[in-house]
N, C-alpha and C positions, 0 to 999 in steps of 0.2 A: 691368578696373578695377570695385571695387565698388560697389554702388547707392548706398552713402552719399557717395562720392568725386564722381558724377557730378551727386547732388542739389546737392553744393556749390559746385560750378562752375558751374552753373545760377543758385542763388541770385547768386553775386558778379555775374554777368553782367547779371542782372536789376536787381540795384541800381546798378549804372552807367548802365543803362538809364534808371532812374527819376532819376537828376540831370537837370538842365535841360540839354537838348543845344540848343545856339545852333547856328544854319545863319547864319551871314552871307555872303550873295550881295554880291558885288562889283558896283559900278554899272559895266555899260561904255557907254559912247555915251549917257546917260540923265542928264538933268538932275537934281541932287543934291533938289531939290524936289518931283520928279514922281513920284506915288505909282504904286505896282507893280500892275497890276488882275489879274495871272494867274499865281500862285504867292506863296510867302513873301517878306516884305521882309526888309531888313537890322533885324536884332534880333530877329526871331521866333525861336518856340521851339517846337521838334516834341519829343515826350515819349512815349514808352509806360512805364507803370507798373502795378503790383498794386495794387488795391484801391482805392490812394487817392495823391493828387499834390498838394504843396503848392506855390504859385506866386506870386510876389510879396505872400506873407501870407493867401493863400486855399488852402485846401483843398479839393482835385477830388476825388469819388469814382465818376465817371461819364464816360466820353469825350464829349468836347468842344471847341469851339473858342470862345478867350475871347480879349478883348482887354485890354489896359493903358495907360493913357496914363503916358508919361515925360515930367515938367514940363521943358522948356527944354533936352531931351536931344538936338535937331537942330543939326546942325554951326551952322545962323543963329541958335540960340538959341529957337528956338520948340520947343512940345511935339512928343512923337516917340509916335504910338502902335503896339505890339509887338503881336503875335495869338500865344496858345497854341495849339497842333494836338496835341491831348492823346490817345491812347490808353490807356483804363483796361481791365485785366485782371483777372479777379476768382481769389482763392484759392478754395479748396472745403475741406469736411469729409467724412469718410463714418464709418461702424458697420460694424465687422467684428465679427458674432457667431458665434461657434464652440464647438463640445462637441466634446471629445477624450477617448481614455482614456489615462491614467497621466501622460500627458505630450503637449506640442503644441510643434512650429517654426514661429514667426511668419516668414514671409519677409519682412514690411516692415521688420524690424529684426533677423533672426537670432538671433534668442531663444528660447531653450526654457523652456519654462512647464510645472510640476509641480502645481501648485497652482492653482485658479481665482482668478482677477483680472481688473482692468482697465488697460489700459495703451495708449498713445499713440505714435505715429511720425509724423515730420515726410515729407513725400516731396514732388515736384513733379511737378504736373500739365502737360497738354498744352500748356498758355499758358506754363510757364516759373514758375509762381506755388506758392505752398505749398500743401500738401494734407495735411491732418491727418486720420490714419484713427486710431480708437481701436477696440480692441479687448475685447471684453467675452469672455471666455473661461470656462467650465464645465468643469471637470477630472472624471471620473469615474473610478473604479479597479478595477482585476480583483480577482477574488477571492484568499485564499490559496490553496492546494492544499485540495481537500478530498478524503477517502481513506476508500472503503468495503470491505466484505470480506464474502465469501458462501463458504459448502459446499456443495454438494450431493455426490449419489451419483452413480457411473460410471452413464451412460447416461441421466440426467436432463441439463436445461440451467439455467440462470440468465439472465434476461431483466434487461438493463444499459442502460436507454434503448432504444432501438432495435435494439441487439445482443443477439443471443443467444449466450452462451457456454457452452463445453461441455467446456474444457481447462486445466487450473489453470494459473497465470498470473497477471502484474499486465500491467491493460490501461490504456491512457490516454485520454482523450478531451478536446477544447476545447469547452467550452460558453457561450453569453452567460449575465451573471447578470442581476439586475433591471434594470441601466441599461445591459445591452448591451455591457460588455466581456467581452473574451474570460477565462474559467476554466477551469484545469486539475481535471480530476475525474479521479482513480484507484481503480480497482477491481483488489483481490486476491481470484482464483478459487482454491477448493481443491478438488479434485476427488476423494473418498475412493472407493475399490474396494470392492466386494463381496469375503465372505471363502466358502470352500467348505475345510472342513476335517475331517478325521477323526480321532475321539478312540478311542484302542483301550486298554479299561479291564479290570481284573482286582478281581475278589472274590474270599474266599474262601466254600467253600461254607457254613460256619455264619456268616457274613455275610449271608445272604440274610434276606427281601428287600431287593434293592439299589433306590436310589433314584438317578435323575439326571434333571437337568432336568425335576423335578416328575414325572417317571414312575418307575414302578415295575414290578422286573424280578423274577422267580420264578426265571430261570434264564438260561442265557446265550442271547444272540440277536447276528445280527449286521446290520449295515448299516440300524441305525433311523435314520430321517431328520427332525432336527429345522429347522423352519424360524425362523430368531431373527435379533435386529439386533446388529449389531456397538455397539463405543462411539460409531461416529459414525451411528448409526441407519440405519446402511444393512443392506440385506437379507444375510443370513448363511446357509450351508446346513451343517449339522454331520452328519455321517455316523458314528454311533454303534456301536460294536460292545464287546459286555460278554463276558467269558470266565470261567468260574465254574471255580474250582481246588479242588481237595481240600489242604487243610491240615494234612497229618496231623500233624504235630507238636504241634497244638493238640488232636489227638483223643486222640495217646497217653498211657497212666498208665503209669508204673513204681513197682513196690512199695517199699515202707521198712521191711516184714516180714514175712517167710516162716517159716512153723511146720509142718513136715514132720512133721504127728502123725498122718497119715491120715483126717483128717475130711473132706475133699475142700474146705476152704477154706484157702487160701494155702498149699498143700503144694507148691506148685512157684513159681520167679520168673518170672512171666506178665506180660508188655507186653500189657495190655489194650487193644481196639483194633487191634490192628497185625494180627489175622487177620480180625475180624469186620468192620474196614472196608477191607481189601483195601489196607492203606497200604504204602508201600515195600515190595512184593515181592520185590525187593532189598535181602536185610538182611544183618547180622551181629550174632551176640550174643556177647561175651566176658565170663567172670566170673574175679575172682581173690580167692586170699584174701588175711588182712593181712600175708602175706609173699611176695606177689606171685606164687605160683605160678597158673598156670591149671588154673582147676577143671573152665571150659567152655566150650566155644566152637561156634558153629554157625552156618552160610549159610542164607538164604534159607528161614525159618520159616513155616511155612503153616499149621500145626495148634496147638491151646495144649499136646498132648501133645508137643509136641518142645521144649517150654521147660526148663529144669534143674530137676531134681529132687533139691535135698539132703538125701536121706535118712541117708546116712552122713555128711555136714558135720559138723564140730563147731559148736557154737553160737559165735557171735561177728560181727566186722564182715566184710562182704564187698564187694567192689567191681565195678564194671561197666562196661562200654563197650558203645554199641551205634551202628550205623551203619547209616542206612537210603535207599534210592533211590527217589525216588517215578517220577510220572509228569512232575511239573514241578517237583520240589524235590528236595533232598537236606537231611541233619540227621543230627548226630553229638550222641551225651548221653554222658557221663560221670557218675556217682553212685555211693553206697553204699546198702549196707540189713542189717539184722541179721536172723539166723536165731537164733531163741529155741530154746530147749532144752523139750522135753517132758517132763511125770509120765511 
């Protein structure tokens, strides 16, 4: 049975008690006119009421015994005096002041409140009278989710409240806000690695001096250490290796004209710097006339005197093919040149 049902039953009972209770005592072996000296007489009223009771037009607010004369009410036509035996019980009131977060269940009426308000409920006290309770309620609210983020380098930590974070992840905690209500606080931590990388670089001899990371190199270098910062600001170690190579194809010069007149200038088809620079020690030079006849074919030329001397060749256009194999590269060159007649 619920509290409200119980209260209603008690109220109905008290209302019935509040009605005049007349106890009529039968007179046994007593003369009608003889008064009773010890106890209620015929016509007396015994009543229990909450707060007040009305009897023969008079309202009583305190427990008492009162009398009332009924004119001519006796059996012989004389006046009759009746007595009220009254017990007054008191109703009461109370104030219930509460503070809650987000919502509050008031057991007095089983209602749930989500906003600050003032409410009343009527209960029954120990005497069976109404007890009015007033709820004065203050509702405070939790905060919405707060989210923070941070980034650190591996080996470092991030202080979050009383927690020290060292690993990537999303962390959650509940903390009281300014009004004492729980609020969810989230932290996303990203931990970045440091870097240890090796850079292998190559440049041609003619590109020296070579610059990398504000350092200037005049020759090859091995394991030159750079202490840098990566894109996240974390320490990074770079091991730098530079290899200088001879790019012989940039040094070689092929003649476009040969004048075999014996003056020592352009008398031969000489590939300049092939011998001087030591480029392409493994090589092959082939020369053809305009009809495709092979006029000259030589492998591994190592001296300028080994180049073709067209002393008896007819003037005109000739074609060459050169193949070279060096220490780090190879090349093939096709082209043409003119042999000019001499006076």
